N, C-alpha and C positions, 0 to 999 in steps of 0.2 A: 545385428550386435548381441552378443551373449552376455548373460545375465551378470557374470563374473567381472566383464568390461564395465557394463552399466555401472554397477556398484564402485568400481574403481574411480569413474568418473565424477558420482555424486560424492565419495568420500574426500576425493582431493579436493572439491569445492568447499567443503565443510572443514577441511583443513587451513584454509584461507581464513584468518579471524576477522573478516569485514563488519567488524561491529561501528555502524554509522559512519563508516571512512574506509579509505584504502580499497575501495572498489577496485583501482587500477590493476591490483592481483588478480583479481577475477576476472577482469577483461582479459590480461595476459594469459591466464591458463585457457578459457574459452577460444582466445583467438590463435592459441597454439594448436588447439585440436582441428581447426580449419585450415592452417596453414599449408599443408600437404595440396590443399585444391585452390591455393589462391591465384596460381595462373590461369585457371580456366574462365573463360569468358562470360559462363555463367554464375560467377561466384564473385563477389564484392565485400569486403571486410573493411570497415570505417570506426576508427576510434574518436570518440567526440568527449573532450576533456571538459568537465565540469569546474574542478579545483585540481591544486597540487595532488598526486596520489588518487583522484577520483575521476575514472573515463567510465562512462558510457560506451558500450559497445552495439553497432549495428551491423549485423551480418546478413547479407541478401543472396538467397541461391534461385536458380530456375529464369525463366525468361516468361514474357508475355506482360499483356498490359493489368490483367487482374493481379492482384497483390492480397496475400493472406498474411496478416500480422499475427507473429507469436511474442509474447511479452513476458518477462521475470526480471525481477530486480536482484542486483547484487549482494546489498548490504543485509545485515542482521543484526536483531537487537543484542544487547548486552547479555552474556551468560549469568549475570548475578553472583548470587551465592554459590561459590563453587562447591563448598558442602555438601549442597542440596543434590549435586549431582552423583550418579553411581558410576561415571566415567569421564573421561576427559572431554569436554564439550566440543573442541576441536582435533578430536581424533575419531574417527567414526569407529562405531563398535555394532556388529550385528548380534542380536541375542533374542531368542525366540521369534525369529522372522520378523525382526525390527531392526531397523538400524537407526541407531541413536546418536545425536549431535547437533550442535547449536545449526538452525537453518535447516534442518532434516526437512521438515513440514515448510517452515515460514523463510524463503520459500527456494531454498537452493534444490529441494527434490523437485518441483516444477520447473525450475529453469535449467536443471539438468536433463529431465526428459523431453525439454524443447530442441536442446542443443543436440541429443542424441538421434532425435527424429530425424534432424537436418542432416545430420552425419549418416545416419542409414541410407536415406535418399540420394547421397553422393557416394556413397560405397557402392550401392546397388545400380548406379548411375540410372534411375527411374524417378527425376525430380517431376512431380505432377503440375507443377506451376512454379509462378515467383512467390516465393516466402520470404517475408522478412522479419529476423528476429531483432528484437529491442530488450538487451540487457541494460539496466537501467541504476543509476545510483540513487541514494537518499531517499527511497520510498518509505522508510520506516519514521523518518523525521519531516517529510513535506513533498514527497514526489518531485525535487529538484530534477533529477534526471529526465523524467518523464515530460516534464513543463520544456526543458531545453530542447529536448528533440522534437517536439511539437512545435515550438517557436521556429526552428531551422527548417521544418517542412518536411521532416524524414517520414511522419505518418500521413502525409497528404494523400488523398486519394484511395486509400486502403479498400480493399472490397469487403473485409471484415476482420476483427481483431480476438484472439484468445490468450487471456491472461490467464497464467496457469498458478493462481493462488490456489491454495489448498480448500477443496469443498466437499468436507465429510468423506473423503477416501473415494472421489469420483461418484458419489451418490447423488451430487446437487450440482446443478448449473446456475450461477448467480448472474443476473440479469439486470440488475438495479444495484446500487449502494448509496448509503447515505453520505452527504456531504460534511466538512470539518470545519469550525470554528474555534480555535483556541485564541482566548482573550486574556489580557493582563491589564487590570486596574490597578493603578497607583494612585493612592491618596496621601498628600502632602500637608503638614501639618506644623506645630511649632512646638520645638522641645522646651521643657520647663522640670523643675523639679515638682515630685508628685506633692509634696507638702503644698504647694501653691499651685494647683492645676489651672486657674483663671488666667495665671501668665503664659500660659501655653495653650497650644490647639492639637487636640488629642485625633489623630490622624486614624487611628482604628475605629473611633466613633463614627468618623463620616464614611468608612470603608465598610461598616455594619450596616449602614443606612443602604448603600448599594445594593449588598447581598442581601438585605429583607426584601428589597422593592425588584430586584432582578429576577427573582423567582416566579413571584405569581406574572411577571411581564413575559416570561418566556412560557408559561403555561397557557398564554392567550394563543399561542400557535398551535392552537388543537385541532387543525385537520388531520386525518391519518391518509397514508400512503397505502393502497391494497397489497404492496409488496413489502413496502419498509416499514411500515407501522407509523407512528408518531415523532416529531421531532423531539430530541431528548437533551438536557441541560444539567450539567453536573458543576457544583464548585468544588473545586479539587484540592487547591494551596491556599492557605493564608499566611502571611508573613508579616510581622511587624513588632516593633517595640526593640529598644536596646536593652533596658534593665527594670527591675520592677519598681523601683522608687523614680521612674522618670515619666514622663508625659511622652507617648511616643510622636515622632515628628515623621514618621513614614510608615506607610502599611500598605502592603500588596496583596492582592488576591488574583487567582488566576481561575479560569474556568473554561469547560470544554462543552461544546454544544455539537450534535449530530443533526444535521439539516435533511429535509426531505425535500423533492422537487416542487412542490406547492410553495415552498418558502424560500426562493433564492438566496444565497447570502446576501446579498445588497438589502433585502427587505430586514433582515435580522439585524444587520449591521445598523442601519438607520433606528431602530427601535433603541437599540443599547447607545447609541450616541445620542439619542434624545433624552434618556435616562438620566446620562451622564450630565447633560447641558441643564436638566432640570434642577437638579442636586446643585450644580455649581452655582445656582442664582442665591442657594442660601449663603449668609455670610459666613467668611471665612473656609467655604468648602473649597478645595482644589484637588480634583479629581481628572485623572486621564485613563484613556483608554488606548491599548495596542493590540492589533490583532495578527498571528502569527500563522505564515502558510495557510491561510484558509481555502478548502478545495469545495468545489461545487457538488452536490448530490448528481449521481447518473440515474437517469431515468432507463427503464428497459421495455421491449414489447414483447411479449411471451409468443406472438404470431411471426416475428422476424424470421426472414431464411434461414440466418445463422442460426437461431435457437433452435428451429424446427430440425435442422441438419444435425446438430448435437444429439437431439432428442433420438433421431433415427439411428444413427450409428452406435449410441450408447445401446439403444434396444437389441442391436445385432451382438453384442458383445457382453452384457452383463444381464443378471438374471432377473433383476428388478427395475422399473421404469427409474428415470433420472427425474429429481424434484425441483423445479423451478423455484428459487429462492430470491431474496435480496441482501446484500450484505450490510452488517450493519457498521462495518468500519470500511475506511476509504481505501482507495487503490489507485495504481497509476492510471487507471481508465479516467478518473475524473479529471486528468490533464489530457489525456489522447482524445476525449471526445471534442477538444476544440479544434483538432486537425481539420484541413478544408476535406468535404467529401461526406458523403453519405452512407454510414457503415454502422453495424451493429457491433457491439464489445460484450463480449461474455466471459465470465467467469469458471473455469473448470480445471481442475489439477488434484494431483495425489496429496495426501497429507490429510491430519486429523486434528483434534484441540488441543494438542500438546504445544501450540504454537506459543512462543514466549515464556514459555515454563522450562524449570529443570527438567532434566531427560527428556527434551524434545526428541521425537522419532517419527519414522516414519514405515509403513508397511513396504516390506521388500517386493511381495506379489502385486501390491497394489500399484506401487512404482513403476515397475517391468510392464503391468499392464496397460497404465496410463500412456505409456511410449507407443505401444500396438493400437491405442484408442488416436492417439494424435495423428499417426501416420494414416489411419482408415479416414479420418477426420479430412486431412488436407486432399486425399485422393479424391474423395467424394465432393469436396468444395468446388475442386476443379472440373469435376463433370457437370 
């Protein structure tokens, strides 16, 4: 496929404003690209609905027992302040060899590259083996689609999985990623006039006690991972009180923890729950904790066959060796790792550090080169 057509496909994906929702339109468009081949016995197109207007898409091409998985998510984050953009975030614009638009880097660029790779194999009628694309919903807010597809068995018995998340313009391959625990602590008290504080129970005071104790508690998880580093914890949101002359009856704190394989999420849950229970032993304390879409950390092996293959193919195409890294953010790999079978997961894709920012962009040449990389990788994988 020539570069002009490649850019057209990427621009069409960016034009679909799938901000944490409405991914069905992305699935519609990708499915339409494979529609001319739907009657072939080596092509299978399945839509898997997560919720109204939210469809995953699973496209399989080729034959054989050995399956190479490709994965990319359909959703993007909000465009944010439009005045901070130099162009319409949902109308791709090319300037200075970069294509600008929301999702260009995270990760409609990577998704488009995978789709184009598979289309090229179909056009050339030289499919090297069975390749399965997972286009997922809800990655930015909880990996809902990947979890659904994994539970339904679509990722069972893969021989390897390539996730096209941006990795510093194809200069890195991510073999591990931190897990995520988002938690919400609610403190319930009793309102009263601020002139009579003894008639009330100050929910903020009790929440502050939790905040003061949870920080040193999380610092006890001090083991480091050779790739991912240490577990991190951030107290990110505080909300409480109604007005300045009232004792607050309710207060809420939200926190974010990035875990590592040495500390599975259940271990961290247990520590947080114990702290809540300990504080609730005090008179008038009423604290509760809720966990929102936690994701486990993904461990990786630098000597795995898929990692070595990525390095080998990369060496053939790029001037500098690819760097093996761990990702501080979670990905759909956190869910796909629960599929049946023994397979490696790697992240390698076009894109840069403009993700989630205004004027998000992708280098046009890096994008086109990534398609050639995926094609070579697939051919080598089945050899």
